[in-house]
All heavy atoms as TSV, in Angstrom:
chain	resi	resn	atom	element	x	y	z
A	1	MET	N	N	94.955	96.662	80.827
A	1	MET	CA	C	95.641	96.706	79.568
A	1	MET	C	C	96.904	97.576	79.527
A	1	MET	O	O	97.940	97.277	79.155
A	1	MET	CB	C	94.711	97.147	78.554
A	1	MET	CG	C	95.213	97.055	77.058
A	1	MET	SD	S	93.995	97.686	75.883
A	1	MET	CE	C	94.492	99.284	75.681
A	2	GLU	N	N	96.683	98.804	80.170
A	2	GLU	CA	C	97.834	99.694	80.304
A	2	GLU	C	C	98.976	99.111	81.007
A	2	GLU	O	O	100.129	99.245	80.620
A	2	GLU	CB	C	97.445	101.002	80.953
A	2	GLU	CG	C	96.483	101.892	80.157
A	2	GLU	CD	C	95.006	101.732	80.400
A	2	GLU	OE1	O	94.735	100.813	81.241
A	2	GLU	OE2	O	94.213	102.380	79.867
A	3	PHE	N	N	98.631	98.496	82.156
A	3	PHE	CA	C	99.576	97.795	82.963
A	3	PHE	C	C	100.386	96.717	82.216
A	3	PHE	O	O	101.688	96.770	82.291
A	3	PHE	CB	C	99.036	97.291	84.199
A	3	PHE	CG	C	99.906	96.451	85.147
A	3	PHE	CD1	C	100.974	97.238	85.715
A	3	PHE	CD2	C	99.824	95.259	85.404
A	3	PHE	CE1	C	101.924	96.598	86.587
A	3	PHE	CE2	C	100.818	94.510	86.238
A	3	PHE	CZ	C	101.783	95.300	86.880
A	4	GLU	N	N	99.815	95.983	81.561
A	4	GLU	CA	C	100.488	94.893	80.892
A	4	GLU	C	C	101.464	95.410	79.659
A	4	GLU	O	O	102.607	95.047	79.614
A	4	GLU	CB	C	99.506	93.923	80.050
A	4	GLU	CG	C	98.801	92.940	81.130
A	4	GLU	CD	C	97.621	93.653	81.686
A	4	GLU	OE1	O	97.213	94.762	81.241
A	4	GLU	OE2	O	97.162	93.062	82.664
A	5	LYS	N	N	100.953	96.453	79.079
A	5	LYS	CA	C	101.876	97.209	78.040
A	5	LYS	C	C	103.045	97.845	78.659
A	5	LYS	O	O	104.271	97.819	78.204
A	5	LYS	CB	C	101.177	98.273	77.239
A	5	LYS	CG	C	100.187	97.567	76.177
A	5	LYS	CD	C	99.453	98.716	75.403
A	5	LYS	CE	C	98.528	98.103	74.363
A	5	LYS	NZ	N	97.888	99.213	73.539
A	6	LEU	N	N	102.811	98.480	79.808
A	6	LEU	CA	C	103.804	99.151	80.682
A	6	LEU	C	C	104.838	98.106	81.128
A	6	LEU	O	O	106.047	98.452	81.020
A	6	LEU	CB	C	103.118	99.913	81.790
A	6	LEU	CG	C	104.090	100.751	82.744
A	6	LEU	CD1	C	104.970	101.709	81.868
A	6	LEU	CD2	C	103.307	101.546	83.785
A	7	GLN	N	N	104.405	97.018	81.680
A	7	GLN	CA	C	105.325	95.988	82.039
A	7	GLN	C	C	106.332	95.707	80.903
A	7	GLN	O	O	107.576	95.492	81.195
A	7	GLN	CB	C	104.491	94.679	82.404
A	7	GLN	CG	C	103.967	94.657	83.780
A	7	GLN	CD	C	103.264	93.334	84.059
A	7	GLN	OE1	O	102.502	92.916	83.298
A	7	GLN	NE2	N	103.583	92.696	85.138
A	8	GLN	N	N	105.837	95.518	79.720
A	8	GLN	CA	C	106.641	95.179	78.628
A	8	GLN	C	C	107.669	96.276	78.266
A	8	GLN	O	O	108.849	95.989	78.106
A	8	GLN	CB	C	105.898	94.846	77.438
A	8	GLN	CG	C	105.056	93.569	77.542
A	8	GLN	CD	C	105.776	92.333	77.760
A	8	GLN	OE1	O	106.886	92.091	77.342
A	8	GLN	NE2	N	105.407	91.659	78.887
A	9	ILE	N	N	107.222	97.465	78.334
A	9	ILE	CA	C	108.185	98.594	78.151
A	9	ILE	C	C	109.221	98.623	79.215
A	9	ILE	O	O	110.422	98.644	78.790
A	9	ILE	CB	C	107.498	99.829	78.095
A	9	ILE	CG1	C	106.405	100.098	76.962
A	9	ILE	CG2	C	108.328	101.144	78.074
A	9	ILE	CD1	C	105.474	101.156	76.957
A	10	ILE	N	N	108.850	98.458	80.432
A	10	ILE	CA	C	109.878	98.529	81.539
A	10	ILE	C	C	110.843	97.370	81.454
A	10	ILE	O	O	112.022	97.526	81.601
A	10	ILE	CB	C	109.132	98.501	82.932
A	10	ILE	CG1	C	108.321	99.782	83.139
A	10	ILE	CG2	C	110.094	98.351	84.048
A	10	ILE	CD1	C	107.234	99.749	84.166
A	11	ALA	N	N	110.285	96.206	81.234
A	11	ALA	CA	C	111.098	94.992	81.073
A	11	ALA	C	C	112.119	95.147	79.935
A	11	ALA	O	O	113.359	94.774	80.072
A	11	ALA	CB	C	110.287	93.677	80.802
A	12	GLU	N	N	111.774	95.750	78.842
A	12	GLU	CA	C	112.689	95.869	77.697
A	12	GLU	C	C	113.864	96.908	78.144
A	12	GLU	O	O	115.030	96.724	77.816
A	12	GLU	CB	C	111.959	96.428	76.441
A	12	GLU	CG	C	111.245	95.300	75.664
A	12	GLU	CD	C	110.545	95.887	74.426
A	12	GLU	OE1	O	111.180	96.775	73.731
A	12	GLU	OE2	O	109.557	95.394	74.070
A	13	VAL	N	N	113.387	98.124	78.694
A	13	VAL	CA	C	114.451	99.106	78.960
A	13	VAL	C	C	115.335	98.632	80.088
A	13	VAL	O	O	116.620	98.936	79.904
A	13	VAL	CB	C	113.683	100.448	79.373
A	13	VAL	CG1	C	114.552	101.457	79.927
A	13	VAL	CG2	C	112.874	100.966	78.172
A	14	LEU	N	N	114.800	98.000	81.087
A	14	LEU	CA	C	115.620	97.707	82.209
A	14	LEU	C	C	116.184	96.200	82.240
A	14	LEU	O	O	116.924	95.910	83.073
A	14	LEU	CB	C	114.874	97.914	83.567
A	14	LEU	CG	C	114.364	99.370	83.707
A	14	LEU	CD1	C	113.542	99.455	85.041
A	14	LEU	CD2	C	115.618	100.195	83.682
A	15	ASN	N	N	115.805	95.519	81.201
A	15	ASN	CA	C	116.175	94.110	81.063
A	15	ASN	C	C	115.742	93.210	82.286
A	15	ASN	O	O	116.798	92.607	82.899
A	15	ASN	CB	C	117.655	94.040	80.754
A	15	ASN	CG	C	118.112	92.695	80.096
A	15	ASN	OD1	O	117.287	92.047	79.568
A	15	ASN	ND2	N	119.305	92.353	80.371
A	16	VAL	N	N	114.605	93.469	82.766
A	16	VAL	CA	C	114.111	92.646	83.951
A	16	VAL	C	C	112.898	91.774	83.399
A	16	VAL	O	O	112.359	92.036	82.328
A	16	VAL	CB	C	113.675	93.466	85.075
A	16	VAL	CG1	C	114.814	94.302	85.602
A	16	VAL	CG2	C	112.541	94.475	84.597
A	17	ASP	N	N	112.546	90.820	84.325
A	17	ASP	CA	C	111.405	90.017	84.031
A	17	ASP	C	C	110.120	90.567	84.211
A	17	ASP	O	O	109.820	91.235	85.345
A	17	ASP	CB	C	111.534	88.699	84.845
A	17	ASP	CG	C	110.412	87.700	84.559
A	17	ASP	OD1	O	109.589	87.886	83.618
A	17	ASP	OD2	O	110.492	86.538	85.067
A	18	ALA	N	N	109.195	90.750	83.194
A	18	ALA	CA	C	107.943	91.449	83.311
A	18	ALA	C	C	107.181	91.033	84.463
A	18	ALA	O	O	106.392	91.805	85.149
A	18	ALA	CB	C	107.102	91.486	82.021
A	19	ASP	N	N	107.216	89.656	84.819
A	19	ASP	CA	C	106.495	89.044	85.889
A	19	ASP	C	C	106.854	89.652	87.281
A	19	ASP	O	O	106.055	89.574	88.196
A	19	ASP	CB	C	106.481	87.735	85.905
A	19	ASP	CG	C	105.933	87.010	84.688
A	19	ASP	OD1	O	105.114	87.681	84.062
A	19	ASP	OD2	O	106.350	85.886	84.242
A	20	GLU	N	N	108.029	90.278	87.371
A	20	GLU	CA	C	108.459	90.805	88.672
A	20	GLU	C	C	108.054	92.189	88.932
A	20	GLU	O	O	108.210	92.726	89.863
A	20	GLU	CB	C	110.137	90.775	88.661
A	20	GLU	CG	C	110.674	89.538	88.743
A	20	GLU	CD	C	112.175	89.628	88.576
A	20	GLU	OE1	O	112.724	90.680	88.746
A	20	GLU	OE2	O	112.770	88.584	88.304
A	21	ILE	N	N	107.243	92.860	87.952
A	21	ILE	CA	C	106.892	94.326	87.949
A	21	ILE	C	C	105.430	94.157	88.434
A	21	ILE	O	O	104.604	93.624	87.838
A	21	ILE	CB	C	107.080	94.931	86.627
A	21	ILE	CG1	C	108.507	94.847	86.160
A	21	ILE	CG2	C	106.455	96.277	86.611
A	21	ILE	CD1	C	108.630	95.225	84.781
A	22	THR	N	N	105.148	94.924	89.585
A	22	THR	CA	C	103.804	95.143	90.082
A	22	THR	C	C	103.524	96.554	90.134
A	22	THR	O	O	104.376	97.500	89.918
A	22	THR	CB	C	103.665	94.541	91.433
A	22	THR	OG1	O	104.419	95.423	92.292
A	22	THR	CG2	C	104.040	93.084	91.507
A	23	LEU	N	N	102.262	96.930	90.456
A	23	LEU	CA	C	101.780	98.399	90.539
A	23	LEU	C	C	102.600	99.044	91.675
A	23	LEU	O	O	102.851	100.347	91.603
A	23	LEU	CB	C	100.387	98.560	90.818
A	23	LEU	CG	C	99.475	98.222	89.578
A	23	LEU	CD1	C	98.035	98.167	89.945
A	23	LEU	CD2	C	99.685	99.164	88.435
A	24	ASP	N	N	103.065	98.321	92.652
A	24	ASP	CA	C	103.777	98.959	93.782
A	24	ASP	C	C	105.257	99.011	93.494
A	24	ASP	O	O	106.006	99.544	94.404
A	24	ASP	CB	C	103.506	98.110	95.002
A	24	ASP	CG	C	101.998	98.189	95.560
A	24	ASP	OD1	O	101.484	99.259	95.227
A	24	ASP	OD2	O	101.581	97.234	96.003
A	25	THR	N	N	105.841	98.446	92.435
A	25	THR	CA	C	107.290	98.416	92.132
A	25	THR	C	C	107.651	99.802	91.959
A	25	THR	O	O	106.949	100.613	91.131
A	25	THR	CB	C	107.503	97.491	90.935
A	25	THR	OG1	O	107.037	96.206	91.099
A	25	THR	CG2	C	109.043	97.535	90.541
A	26	THR	N	N	108.771	100.297	92.536
A	26	THR	CA	C	109.311	101.531	92.286
A	26	THR	C	C	110.499	101.514	91.327
A	26	THR	O	O	111.227	100.456	91.390
A	26	THR	CB	C	109.869	102.334	93.586
A	26	THR	OG1	O	110.773	101.559	94.241
A	26	THR	CG2	C	108.652	102.491	94.568
A	27	PHE	N	N	110.588	102.502	90.519
A	27	PHE	CA	C	111.507	102.449	89.446
A	27	PHE	C	C	112.998	102.551	89.944
A	27	PHE	O	O	113.901	101.753	89.496
A	27	PHE	CB	C	111.372	103.671	88.434
A	27	PHE	CG	C	110.172	103.404	87.546
A	27	PHE	CD1	C	108.976	104.187	87.866
A	27	PHE	CD2	C	110.134	102.565	86.598
A	27	PHE	CE1	C	107.900	104.007	86.996
A	27	PHE	CE2	C	108.893	102.369	85.813
A	27	PHE	CZ	C	107.772	103.132	86.110
A	28	VAL	N	N	113.257	103.429	90.843
A	28	VAL	CA	C	114.630	103.553	91.457
A	28	VAL	C	C	115.000	102.523	92.435
A	28	VAL	O	O	115.966	101.781	92.328
A	28	VAL	CB	C	114.786	105.009	91.962
A	28	VAL	CG1	C	116.261	105.074	92.597
A	28	VAL	CG2	C	114.587	106.011	90.886
A	29	ASP	N	N	114.147	102.443	93.499
A	29	ASP	CA	C	114.500	101.589	94.628
A	29	ASP	C	C	114.367	100.073	94.253
A	29	ASP	O	O	115.245	99.308	94.654
A	29	ASP	CB	C	113.593	101.904	95.838
A	29	ASP	CG	C	113.924	103.259	96.470
A	29	ASP	OD1	O	114.955	103.717	96.222
A	29	ASP	OD2	O	112.964	103.792	97.057
A	30	ASP	N	N	113.256	99.682	93.627
A	30	ASP	CA	C	113.113	98.259	93.296
A	30	ASP	C	C	113.777	97.838	91.988
A	30	ASP	O	O	114.274	96.716	91.950
A	30	ASP	CB	C	111.628	97.976	93.202
A	30	ASP	CG	C	110.845	98.184	94.544
A	30	ASP	OD1	O	111.459	98.048	95.600
A	30	ASP	OD2	O	109.589	98.467	94.499
A	31	LEU	N	N	113.730	98.625	91.095
A	31	LEU	CA	C	114.314	98.276	89.724
A	31	LEU	C	C	115.666	98.800	89.455
A	31	LEU	O	O	116.265	98.438	88.446
A	31	LEU	CB	C	113.395	98.644	88.553
A	31	LEU	CG	C	111.973	98.045	88.654
A	31	LEU	CD1	C	111.129	98.569	87.643
A	31	LEU	CD2	C	112.058	96.516	88.442
A	32	GLY	N	N	116.155	99.699	90.293
A	32	GLY	CA	C	117.543	100.244	90.109
A	32	GLY	C	C	117.623	101.174	88.831
A	32	GLY	O	O	118.727	101.340	88.317
A	33	ALA	N	N	116.467	101.749	88.466
A	33	ALA	CA	C	116.511	102.645	87.199
A	33	ALA	C	C	117.156	103.997	87.581
A	33	ALA	O	O	117.083	104.618	88.693
A	33	ALA	CB	C	115.116	102.925	86.787
A	34	ASP	N	N	117.977	104.554	86.712
A	34	ASP	CA	C	118.488	105.853	86.794
A	34	ASP	C	C	117.610	106.822	85.989
A	34	ASP	O	O	116.659	106.501	85.402
A	34	ASP	CB	C	119.905	105.964	86.468
A	34	ASP	CG	C	120.278	105.611	84.963
A	34	ASP	OD1	O	119.289	105.587	84.157
A	34	ASP	OD2	O	121.430	105.268	84.715
A	35	SER	N	N	117.973	108.074	86.036
A	35	SER	CA	C	117.141	109.090	85.226
A	35	SER	C	C	117.120	108.790	83.843
A	35	SER	O	O	116.000	109.055	83.192
A	35	SER	CB	C	117.715	110.463	85.569
A	35	SER	OG	O	119.041	110.665	85.130
A	36	LEU	N	N	118.180	108.342	83.118
A	36	LEU	CA	C	118.104	108.037	81.744
A	36	LEU	C	C	117.129	106.832	81.576
A	36	LEU	O	O	116.318	106.888	80.537
A	36	LEU	CB	C	119.540	107.696	81.157
A	36	LEU	CG	C	119.619	107.304	79.697
A	36	LEU	CD1	C	119.027	108.552	78.907
A	36	LEU	CD2	C	120.949	106.963	79.293
A	37	ASP	N	N	117.167	105.769	82.443
A	37	ASP	CA	C	116.252	104.757	82.223
A	37	ASP	C	C	114.659	105.200	82.288
A	37	ASP	O	O	113.955	104.783	81.508
A	37	ASP	CB	C	116.413	103.634	83.334
A	37	ASP	CG	C	117.811	102.997	83.208
A	37	ASP	OD1	O	118.311	102.853	82.106
A	37	ASP	OD2	O	118.424	102.587	84.166
A	38	ILE	N	N	114.479	106.023	83.317
A	38	ILE	CA	C	113.199	106.592	83.401
A	38	ILE	C	C	112.690	107.360	82.269
A	38	ILE	O	O	111.619	107.221	81.802
A	38	ILE	CB	C	112.972	107.349	84.885
A	38	ILE	CG1	C	113.204	106.461	86.020
A	38	ILE	CG2	C	111.674	107.996	84.913
A	38	ILE	CD1	C	113.479	107.083	87.310
A	39	PHE	N	N	113.604	108.228	81.777
A	39	PHE	CA	C	113.340	108.922	80.507
A	39	PHE	C	C	112.971	108.020	79.384
A	39	PHE	O	O	111.995	108.275	78.624
A	39	PHE	CB	C	114.563	109.842	80.119
A	39	PHE	CG	C	114.386	110.562	78.893
A	39	PHE	CD1	C	113.540	111.665	78.848
A	39	PHE	CD2	C	114.982	110.187	77.706
A	39	PHE	CE1	C	113.403	112.399	77.655
A	39	PHE	CE2	C	114.920	110.877	76.508
A	39	PHE	CZ	C	114.140	112.016	76.496
A	40	GLN	N	N	113.723	106.967	79.187
A	40	GLN	CA	C	113.488	106.031	78.061
A	40	GLN	C	C	112.184	105.308	78.352
A	40	GLN	O	O	111.438	105.038	77.207
A	40	GLN	CB	C	114.507	104.875	78.091
A	40	GLN	CG	C	115.833	105.512	77.429
A	40	GLN	CD	C	116.960	104.376	77.388
A	40	GLN	OE1	O	117.204	103.764	78.420
A	40	GLN	NE2	N	117.521	104.161	76.236
A	41	ILE	N	N	111.739	105.002	79.528
A	41	ILE	CA	C	110.512	104.378	79.802
A	41	ILE	C	C	109.393	105.347	79.455
A	41	ILE	O	O	108.429	104.970	78.758
A	41	ILE	CB	C	110.420	103.929	81.320
A	41	ILE	CG1	C	111.444	102.659	81.577
A	41	ILE	CG2	C	108.932	103.450	81.591
A	41	ILE	CD1	C	111.654	102.372	82.948
A	42	ILE	N	N	109.604	106.628	79.839
A	42	ILE	CA	C	108.574	107.599	79.588
A	42	ILE	C	C	108.310	107.812	78.094
A	42	ILE	O	O	107.176	107.911	77.526
A	42	ILE	CB	C	108.680	109.007	80.293
A	42	ILE	CG1	C	108.538	108.639	81.846
A	42	ILE	CG2	C	107.938	110.076	79.740
A	42	ILE	CD1	C	108.883	109.884	82.721
A	43	MET	N	N	109.448	107.806	77.351
A	43	MET	CA	C	109.407	107.899	75.948
A	43	MET	C	C	108.621	106.767	75.279
A	43	MET	O	O	107.874	106.861	74.311
A	43	MET	CB	C	110.740	107.940	75.309
A	43	MET	CG	C	111.586	109.306	75.659
A	43	MET	SD	S	110.845	110.743	75.041
A	43	MET	CE	C	111.199	110.531	73.282
A	44	GLY	N	N	108.953	105.514	75.849
A	44	GLY	CA	C	108.288	104.343	75.438
A	44	GLY	C	C	106.817	104.450	75.693
A	44	GLY	O	O	105.926	103.907	74.808
A	45	ILE	N	N	106.436	104.946	76.872
A	45	ILE	CA	C	104.962	105.109	77.138
A	45	ILE	C	C	104.309	105.948	76.146
A	45	ILE	O	O	103.292	105.770	75.626
A	45	ILE	CB	C	104.814	105.608	78.550
A	45	ILE	CG1	C	105.232	104.652	79.551
A	45	ILE	CG2	C	103.336	106.051	78.827
A	45	ILE	CD1	C	105.269	105.084	81.087
A	46	GLU	N	N	104.936	107.150	75.913
A	46	GLU	CA	C	104.422	108.228	75.098
A	46	GLU	C	C	104.234	107.627	73.579
A	46	GLU	O	O	103.237	107.926	72.982
A	46	GLU	CB	C	105.234	109.401	74.976
A	46	GLU	CG	C	105.219	110.223	76.291
A	46	GLU	CD	C	106.131	111.430	76.364
A	46	GLU	OE1	O	107.134	111.506	75.538
A	46	GLU	OE2	O	105.854	112.265	77.049
A	47	GLU	N	N	105.229	106.797	73.098
A	47	GLU	CA	C	105.102	106.194	71.867
A	47	GLU	C	C	104.007	105.173	71.870
A	47	GLU	O	O	103.231	105.137	70.895
A	47	GLU	CB	C	106.475	105.670	71.577
A	47	GLU	CG	C	106.572	105.260	70.067
A	47	GLU	CD	C	108.016	104.876	69.707
A	47	GLU	OE1	O	108.942	105.562	69.906
A	47	GLU	OE2	O	108.111	103.656	69.199
A	48	GLU	N	N	104.002	104.250	72.757
A	48	GLU	CA	C	103.070	103.114	72.740
A	48	GLU	C	C	101.656	103.605	72.785
A	48	GLU	O	O	100.785	103.034	72.206
A	48	GLU	CB	C	103.427	102.113	73.902
A	48	GLU	CG	C	102.433	101.077	74.161
A	48	GLU	CD	C	102.490	99.985	73.057
A	48	GLU	OE1	O	103.718	99.813	72.564
A	48	GLU	OE2	O	101.494	99.364	72.735
A	49	PHE	N	N	101.357	104.583	73.643
A	49	PHE	CA	C	100.037	105.026	74.006
A	49	PHE	C	C	99.644	106.256	73.079
A	49	PHE	O	O	98.484	106.727	73.200
A	49	PHE	CB	C	99.803	105.322	75.475
A	49	PHE	CG	C	99.826	104.030	76.172
A	49	PHE	CD1	C	101.030	103.611	76.909
A	49	PHE	CD2	C	98.819	103.144	76.240
A	49	PHE	CE1	C	101.164	102.396	77.699
A	49	PHE	CE2	C	98.814	102.003	77.118
A	49	PHE	CZ	C	99.985	101.584	77.729
A	50	ASP	N	N	100.590	106.800	72.353
A	50	ASP	CA	C	100.296	108.055	71.558
A	50	ASP	C	C	99.819	109.223	72.444
A	50	ASP	O	O	98.830	109.743	72.249
A	50	ASP	CB	C	99.352	107.855	70.386
A	50	ASP	CG	C	99.419	108.884	69.311
A	50	ASP	OD1	O	100.485	109.519	69.178
A	50	ASP	OD2	O	98.322	109.175	68.731
A	51	ILE	N	N	100.576	109.385	73.510
A	51	ILE	CA	C	100.311	110.422	74.524
A	51	ILE	C	C	101.398	111.310	74.766
A	51	ILE	O	O	102.561	110.926	74.317
A	51	ILE	CB	C	99.631	109.900	75.807
A	51	ILE	CG1	C	100.699	109.010	76.548
A	51	ILE	CG2	C	98.328	109.281	75.677
A	51	ILE	CD1	C	100.330	108.610	77.870
A	52	GLU	N	N	101.280	112.350	75.415
A	52	GLU	CA	C	102.426	113.215	75.918
A	52	GLU	C	C	102.300	113.439	77.379
A	52	GLU	O	O	101.296	113.728	77.983
A	52	GLU	CB	C	102.520	114.566	75.206
A	52	GLU	CG	C	103.731	115.291	75.517
A	52	GLU	CD	C	103.770	116.472	74.507
A	52	GLU	OE1	O	103.577	116.422	73.291
A	52	GLU	OE2	O	104.334	117.603	74.957
A	53	ILE	N	N	103.348	113.195	78.103
A	53	ILE	CA	C	103.381	113.370	79.582
A	53	ILE	C	C	104.279	114.488	79.842
A	53	ILE	O	O	105.473	114.452	79.521
A	53	ILE	CB	C	104.025	112.079	80.243
A	53	ILE	CG1	C	103.070	110.931	80.042
A	53	ILE	CG2	C	104.065	112.357	81.769
A	53	ILE	CD1	C	103.612	109.551	80.637
A	54	PRO	N	N	103.632	115.574	80.405
A	54	PRO	CA	C	104.516	116.849	80.607
A	54	PRO	C	C	105.630	116.513	81.724
A	54	PRO	O	O	105.423	115.567	82.510
A	54	PRO	CB	C	103.456	117.774	81.296
A	54	PRO	CG	C	102.170	117.179	80.904
A	54	PRO	CD	C	102.290	115.802	80.726
A	55	ASN	N	N	106.635	117.423	81.534
A	55	ASN	CA	C	107.789	117.082	82.407
A	55	ASN	C	C	107.442	117.113	83.908
A	55	ASN	O	O	107.990	116.456	84.774
A	55	ASN	CB	C	108.968	118.077	82.103
A	55	ASN	CG	C	109.655	117.750	80.831
A	55	ASN	OD1	O	109.591	116.611	80.414
A	55	ASN	ND2	N	110.345	118.744	80.259
A	56	GLU	N	N	106.428	118.010	84.285
A	56	GLU	CA	C	106.213	118.250	85.685
A	56	GLU	C	C	105.446	117.017	86.147
A	56	GLU	O	O	105.705	116.662	87.360
A	56	GLU	CB	C	105.212	119.408	85.873
A	56	GLU	CG	C	105.573	120.733	85.247
A	56	GLU	CD	C	105.116	120.821	83.755
A	56	GLU	OE1	O	103.976	120.735	83.438
A	56	GLU	OE2	O	106.115	120.917	82.995
A	57	GLU	N	N	104.586	116.404	85.247
A	57	GLU	CA	C	104.031	115.117	85.631
A	57	GLU	C	C	105.000	113.914	85.674
A	57	GLU	O	O	104.972	113.042	86.512
A	57	GLU	CB	C	102.844	114.906	84.835
A	57	GLU	CG	C	101.673	115.866	84.814
A	57	GLU	CD	C	101.123	116.052	86.204
A	57	GLU	OE1	O	100.838	115.109	86.901
A	57	GLU	OE2	O	100.982	117.162	86.625
A	58	ALA	N	N	105.914	113.923	84.772
A	58	ALA	CA	C	106.840	112.876	84.605
A	58	ALA	C	C	107.761	112.780	85.918
A	58	ALA	O	O	108.034	111.642	86.330
A	58	ALA	CB	C	107.685	113.007	83.421
A	59	GLU	N	N	108.005	113.905	86.512
A	59	GLU	CA	C	108.770	113.958	87.725
A	59	GLU	C	C	108.104	113.453	88.883
A	59	GLU	O	O	108.837	112.995	89.859
A	59	GLU	CB	C	109.200	115.371	87.981
A	59	GLU	CG	C	110.232	115.876	86.996
A	59	GLU	CD	C	110.430	117.419	87.149
A	59	GLU	OE1	O	109.987	118.073	88.094
A	59	GLU	OE2	O	111.081	118.085	86.145
A	60	LYS	N	N	106.831	113.231	88.818
A	60	LYS	CA	C	105.989	112.751	89.963
A	60	LYS	C	C	105.950	111.064	89.872
A	60	LYS	O	O	105.390	110.516	90.732
A	60	LYS	CB	C	104.592	113.226	89.905
A	60	LYS	CG	C	104.591	114.755	90.059
A	60	LYS	CD	C	103.119	115.273	90.065
A	60	LYS	CE	C	103.120	116.779	90.048
A	60	LYS	NZ	N	101.771	117.310	89.794
A	61	ILE	N	N	106.439	110.539	88.779
A	61	ILE	CA	C	106.348	109.173	88.539
A	61	ILE	C	C	107.392	108.461	89.464
A	61	ILE	O	O	108.632	108.458	89.075
A	61	ILE	CB	C	106.341	108.749	87.071
A	61	ILE	CG1	C	105.198	109.467	86.369
A	61	ILE	CG2	C	106.303	107.191	86.846
A	61	ILE	CD1	C	105.232	109.120	84.862
A	62	ILE	N	N	106.939	107.825	90.516
A	62	ILE	CA	C	107.891	107.045	91.372
A	62	ILE	C	C	107.746	105.585	91.164
A	62	ILE	O	O	108.758	104.831	91.131
A	62	ILE	CB	C	107.682	107.465	92.826
A	62	ILE	CG1	C	107.770	109.014	93.036
A	62	ILE	CG2	C	108.635	106.800	93.745
A	62	ILE	CD1	C	109.137	109.579	92.586
A	63	SER	N	N	106.424	105.169	91.102
A	63	SER	CA	C	106.200	103.710	91.049
A	63	SER	C	C	105.517	103.405	89.591
A	63	SER	O	O	105.014	104.347	89.009
A	63	SER	CB	C	105.223	103.350	92.273
A	63	SER	OG	O	103.940	103.956	92.001
A	64	VAL	N	N	105.393	102.095	89.502
A	64	VAL	CA	C	104.688	101.689	88.243
A	64	VAL	C	C	103.131	102.143	88.329
A	64	VAL	O	O	102.753	102.601	87.262
A	64	VAL	CB	C	104.811	100.199	88.078
A	64	VAL	CG1	C	103.935	99.748	86.955
A	64	VAL	CG2	C	106.226	99.826	87.872
A	65	GLY	N	N	102.636	102.141	89.437
A	65	GLY	CA	C	101.196	102.488	89.632
A	65	GLY	C	C	100.981	104.084	89.253
A	65	GLY	O	O	100.143	104.425	88.551
A	66	ASP	N	N	102.077	104.829	89.607
A	66	ASP	CA	C	102.089	106.280	89.209
A	66	ASP	C	C	102.003	106.441	87.748
A	66	ASP	O	O	101.330	107.267	87.061
A	66	ASP	CB	C	103.326	107.059	89.758
A	66	ASP	CG	C	103.326	107.054	91.309
A	66	ASP	OD1	O	102.288	106.941	91.858
A	66	ASP	OD2	O	104.417	107.320	91.880
A	67	ALA	N	N	102.817	105.619	87.045
A	67	ALA	CA	C	102.896	105.626	85.564
A	67	ALA	C	C	101.566	105.247	84.938
A	67	ALA	O	O	101.080	105.908	83.907
A	67	ALA	CB	C	103.974	104.724	84.989
A	68	VAL	N	N	100.929	104.157	85.512
A	68	VAL	CA	C	99.645	103.847	85.040
A	68	VAL	C	C	98.582	104.814	85.186
A	68	VAL	O	O	97.749	105.137	84.248
A	68	VAL	CB	C	99.217	102.499	85.709
A	68	VAL	CG1	C	97.789	102.210	85.354
A	68	VAL	CG2	C	100.035	101.295	85.389
A	69	ASP	N	N	98.709	105.580	86.252
A	69	ASP	CA	C	97.749	106.716	86.581
A	69	ASP	C	C	97.905	107.826	85.445
A	69	ASP	O	O	96.958	108.370	85.001
A	69	ASP	CB	C	97.933	107.307	87.924
A	69	ASP	CG	C	97.404	106.341	89.038
A	69	ASP	OD1	O	96.631	105.424	88.748
A	69	ASP	OD2	O	97.858	106.571	90.160
A	70	GLN	N	N	99.250	108.012	85.215
A	70	GLN	CA	C	99.584	109.114	84.129
A	70	GLN	C	C	98.937	108.817	82.907
A	70	GLN	O	O	98.457	109.580	82.112
A	70	GLN	CB	C	101.106	109.433	84.083
A	70	GLN	CG	C	101.628	110.171	85.217
A	70	GLN	CD	C	101.131	111.562	85.301
A	70	GLN	OE1	O	100.709	112.253	84.314
A	70	GLN	NE2	N	101.178	112.145	86.482
A	71	ILE	N	N	99.131	107.444	82.550
A	71	ILE	CA	C	98.589	107.013	81.197
A	71	ILE	C	C	97.125	107.146	81.059
A	71	ILE	O	O	96.565	107.641	80.127
A	71	ILE	CB	C	99.026	105.463	81.012
A	71	ILE	CG1	C	100.577	105.402	80.802
A	71	ILE	CG2	C	98.245	104.862	79.739
A	71	ILE	CD1	C	101.068	103.884	80.942
A	72	LYS	N	N	96.453	106.650	82.220
A	72	LYS	CA	C	95.037	106.817	82.283
A	72	LYS	C	C	94.451	108.236	82.115
A	72	LYS	O	O	93.579	108.482	81.502
A	72	LYS	CB	C	94.449	106.070	83.522
A	72	LYS	CG	C	94.578	104.520	83.386
A	72	LYS	CD	C	93.970	103.887	84.700
A	72	LYS	CE	C	94.097	102.417	84.457
A	72	LYS	NZ	N	93.547	101.670	85.619
A	73	ASN	N	N	95.177	109.093	82.919
A	73	ASN	CA	C	94.851	110.590	82.846
A	73	ASN	C	C	94.924	111.118	81.376
A	73	ASN	O	O	94.080	111.864	81.010
A	73	ASN	CB	C	95.580	111.351	83.769
A	73	ASN	CG	C	95.215	111.109	85.267
A	73	ASN	OD1	O	94.149	110.630	85.485
A	73	ASN	ND2	N	96.212	111.322	86.142
A	74	ALA	N	N	96.118	110.751	80.802
A	74	ALA	CA	C	96.353	111.245	79.422
A	74	ALA	C	C	95.360	110.763	78.417
A	74	ALA	O	O	95.001	111.390	77.509
A	74	ALA	CB	C	97.764	110.974	79.044
A	75	LEU	N	N	94.881	109.510	78.638
A	75	LEU	CA	C	93.898	108.912	77.612
A	75	LEU	C	C	92.523	109.384	77.748
A	75	LEU	O	O	91.718	109.166	76.945
A	75	LEU	CB	C	94.054	107.311	77.785
A	75	LEU	CG	C	95.283	106.754	77.284
A	75	LEU	CD1	C	95.346	105.155	77.598
A	75	LEU	CD2	C	95.591	106.997	75.874
A	76	ASN	N	N	92.187	109.951	78.916
A	76	ASN	CA	C	90.870	110.393	79.251
A	76	ASN	C	C	90.642	111.834	78.816
A	76	ASN	O	O	91.474	112.637	78.739
A	76	ASN	CB	C	90.405	110.215	80.725
A	76	ASN	CG	C	90.333	108.790	80.974
A	76	ASN	OD1	O	90.061	107.890	80.074
A	76	ASN	ND2	N	90.457	108.492	82.218
């Protein structure tokens, strides 16, 4: 469930097809995201899931899988 919501957030921010996004997809290398794009994605995650991701943890998010892990950790 988290992954599907995350796909939609990423697709909206980066204007890419959600079906192209996998857990192994990296934000910078695969999707061409810059720091502002990643910030917008993290803001979208925080809003969608009603969580807060600390800056230290946000900096560790390289792939979509990393973001899903952060969401799961924050929800537990």
